[in-house]
N, C-alpha and C positions, 0 to 999 in steps of 0.2 A: 659284362659289368652293369650293375643294376644303376641303371637311368642316370648316367653322367650328363644327361640333357639339363639336370638342375644347375651344374656348375657352369653349362653355357650362359645359361639364365644370368647367374650371380657374376659372371665376366661382363656380360653386357650390360649390366647395371653399372659397374664400376668405371668401364670404360667409354660408355655413351655420352658423357658430359666432360669427358676429358678433352669436356673438357670434358710457438709450440716447438717443441724440439722432436727429432731434427726437422729440416723443413721438408715438406711435401713435394714441392715443384720448384726447378730454379730454371731460370731463363738468362741466357747470355745474349746481347745485342753487340754486334760489331759496326765497324764505321762504315761498311757496305749499307747499311740501312738509310744513307741518305739518298738513294735513288726512290725508297720507298715514302721518305719524308716529303720529296718534291711532287710525288704522286698524288699525295694527301693535300698539298698544298693547293695543286691546280684542281683538284675535286672539290674545293669550296667555293671555285669560280661559280657566280650567279646564286649562290645559297644565301637565303636570308637568315639573319640571326637576329632575334627579338630581344630588346633590353627591357625588362620587366622592373622598372624602378619608375615610379610615378614622378617622383622630384627631377628625374634627368631628362636634358631637353630632347636628346636622340633615342628614338624608340626603336629603330631598326637599324642594321647595318648589312648592306650587301657587297661582297667583292665583286665588281664587275669586270676587271681587267687585271690580269697577273702576267707579266713578262719577266722571265729569269733564265740566264744562261747557266746550265748547270754547273759549267766549267767555271764559273764565279761565285760558286757555293762552296765553302770549306766547312766540313763537318770533321772534328776531331775529339777524341778523349783527352783530358787533362788527368794524367797519373795521380789517383788519392783525392781528385778536387771534383772533377764534373765533367759536362759537355760543353764544347766551345763551338757556337755558331758565327761564322762570317759570310756577310752577302756583300756581293758588289755590284753595282749597276743594274739594281730592280726597278721596274716601273711598275706602277700599280693606280687603280681608280676604286674609289669606294663611294656607293650611294648611300646617304644618310638620311633618314625619314625623321623630320624634326616635328615635335608637338610640345607645347607647353600652355598648361592651365594654372589658372589662381583662382583661390577661393575666396571670394567676397560676398559673403550673403548667399551667393551661389557661384557657380562655376564659370569663369570666364577663360576663353581660348586667346591668349595674347600671340601666339605664334603657330604656324603649320607650314611646312614646306618641304623642300628637297634640297639637299647639299651633295654637290659631286666634289670629292674631295681626291685630287690626283696627286701623285707624287713620281718624280723621275730623277734616275740616277741615285737612288737610295743605297746608303751604304748602313751597313749594321754589323758590331761586334758585341755578342752576348755570351757570358758565361754563366751557366745554370748550375749550381750544387744542387745535389739530389739527397734526401736523408727519409728517415721514416718515422713520423709523427707518433705520439702516445696511442693512438686509436688504431695503428696498422696502415694508414694512407700513406700514400706517397707524398711529400713535400719538396717544395723547391725554395731554393735562396738564389736571389738575384741583386749581388751587392751594387752600392752606389757608381763603385768604379768598373764593375763589370758588365755595364752596358752603355754602349755609345751609338747613337743613331742619328744620321745626318743625311741630307738631299741636295742635289742640285738646284731642283725646283719643286716647289709645294704651291698649288694654286687651289681654289675653292671657286665654284659657280653654283649660285644658289637661287632659289625663289622665296618668295615671302617678303615681309618687311624687314625680320630680323636677319634672314638669310643675306639680304643685299647690304646690311650693314656689316655683318661678318666678312664679306667679300672685300670690303675697304681697308680691313686690318690685315693684310698680307704677311707683314713682318711679324705680329702676334700669333697668327696661324703658324709660321714656321718656328718661332720660339715655341709654341705648343707642341707640334711635332718632336722637336730636338729634345725638349726638356721634361716633358709630361708623360710621354709615352713609357719611358724606362721605369720610373716608379710605380707604374700602373699595372707592369705586366706581373710582378710576384704575387699580390693579392688577388689579381684576377685568375692566374693560373691556379694559386691554392684554393680559392672558392670553388672552381670547378671540380678539383680533385677531391675536396672533402664530401662531395655530394655523389661520388662514385659509391656504387655499393660494393663491399667485401664479402658477401654473403650471396650464395645462390642457392636455389631449390633444385636438387637433383632429380628428386622422385618426390611427387606431391602425395600419391598415394600411401608411401610408407613413411613420408615425412623427413625425407634425408635431404640435409643441407650441406654445403660446402662452404668451409672459411678459406677463403684465399687473400687473406690481408697479409701485407709483407711481415716476414718472421724477424728481419733485421736490416740494418742499414744497406744501402748500395754500395757495391764494391765496384770501383773504377780504376782500370789500369790504363796504359797509353794505347791499348788496341781494343777494349771491349769494356763493357758495363754488365755486370752481374746482379740479379734480383732473385732474392729468395722468398717464397711464398710458403703459407702454413700448409695449406692443400689438406685440410683436416675435416673429414666428413663426419656427422654426427647426427642421431636421431633428434628432431626438435623437441626442446624442452628437456633433453636429458645431457647432464654433466659428462664430461669426457675424461677418463684417466688416462693420460698420454702415456705412464709408465706401462700400463698394461697392453702397450701395442708395440709389436715387435719392430724395432727401429730399422735394421739392415744398414746397408751402404749408402751414403750420399753420392748424386750424381756429380761427376767431375768432368768439367770441360776442359780440354787440353788443345782445342783449334779455334782458329778465327777466321777460317776461309770462307764460312758460309755467313748470311745476313743475321739469321737468328738460330739459336740452338734450346731446346727445351728438353730440360731432364726431369724423371718422373721416379721419385724413390721408392723403396719398398715400405717406407713409413706410409706413404700416400694409400698404397694399395691395401696395406694391412689395416690401415685406419679406417679406408671404407669397407673392406671384410668385417672389421669389428661392428661398425654402423650397422651393416645389413644383418648381422648376426643378432644384434639387440632389437632391431626392428619388428622382430617376430617371425610367424610361420608364413608359407607362402601357399597361395592357392594355384594348382595347377592342373590344366585338364588335359588329359590324354585322349586325343582324338581317335575316332574309328576310321580306318582307310580301308578304302577299297580298290579292287583292281589290281595292279602289280604292287600297289603299295602297300596292300593287306599284309605282305610278308612281315612288314615292320611291327606289325600288332602280334603276329605268331612269336616273333622273336622276344619283343616284351614281355607276352604272354609265358613264356618259357621260364623268365625269371620273376613270375609272380605279378606282373604289372598289367592292368587290365584297363581298358577304355573307360573314362568316365574321370569325374573329378577327385584330385586327391590333394592331400596336404602334406608338404614337404617342410620341415623344420631343421635348421643346423642345430647340433648337438653342441657345438662350440665354435668360435671365430674361425675361419678358413685361414691357413698359412699360406702367404704370398712369397714367392723368393724368385730373385731376379738374378741372372747369371748371362755368360756372355752367349751362350747357346737361345736364351730368350726367358720368358716367364713360365713359371710352374705354379700350381695351386693345389692344395690338399684338401679337401672339403669332409667332414664328416656331419652326414645329417640321417633323419629318419623320416620314413614316407609312410603314410597309410591313406588307404581310400576312404571317401567320405561314408560309405556303406559301412564302416566300421568292421571290415575284415581285418584279418591281420595283417600288421604292416610290417617293416623291418628296418634294421640300421645298415648303413653303407658307407664305405669310405671311397671317395672317389679323387684319383689323382690325374691332372691333366697339365701336358706341357703345352705352352702357346709361343709362337714365335711371331714377333710385331715388327712390320717394316713397311716403308714408304715405296710406293711405286707410282712414279709421276706425281700426281696430286692426291694419291688415294691411299689409305691407310688400310693394309692387309693384315689380316691373322689367321695364321694356320694353326690348327687344333691337333695333338697327337696325344693319344691314350698310351702310357707307359707299357710295357710287356710286363 
């Protein structure tokens, strides 16, 4: 079969960054993700977070201590509402770097120092509602009655004149912790979410981009949270006619036994195939092999493929199909050597079985008889 090597190259382009109607990618998150969340929190210890706001007194925050018993953390889904977090008996310590300047003819520094902010016996209950904003970003809503934070003890220990003054107002510090953190959570989280890119370059040379913005609102059940993403690949600067892409069937999740499920639809693969088709011809170099490997050149030569540079071009968008047996691709292309000898047209069909072995993604290729 003349050069099915081309299809292997195409499939590698599609799958290497694996990383609109219908969704190209669907993700299900279950309640088992709690352990991953705790690992993430512990990974924040001793990391400095800069605050780039000249008007704000605090310039950086470092979490220096975090003590939490996993048994004291309750993470659950509220059907058709969102996620509820409940934390009991948490202890923490934050190091705050302070600096405040005022401008009066010239800049004066009126405060500089460090505040160690500690909390013991912290209890928190937060209900987070999630939705899709008009730009396809994830948005959160935390209502006034959906967030309650308290602590047995809140203390500060500071350097600098302003810091020493702050240490005297212990009741004010505890009031700030109880009343001001909850209202600040929603805008802070959404501000971070809006800066996340929903477009990624898959192949710079062919100018292939992947749009992975949300395609619909979040669906929440009592045991899981489902998110749908566009998963639409395109050639940079070219409009995409989604009606011309073979949709196929959407992934359907039926289990909640694992932490995370990822489903990739035929729409994703066929959209990627369409983008690759529109991105133009490929330059392929057939190497001249020596020794025992030279038999490969003999086999290729028998079907008219000689060593040297070739141009391969898809004559139409490949068709990708997914079944229980795996993934199959039908590709029609024409190939011609750059030496301007006679080229040929070819249809190549490849079946591929994709599976995970431990932490590795394996792909088995089979040429149909």
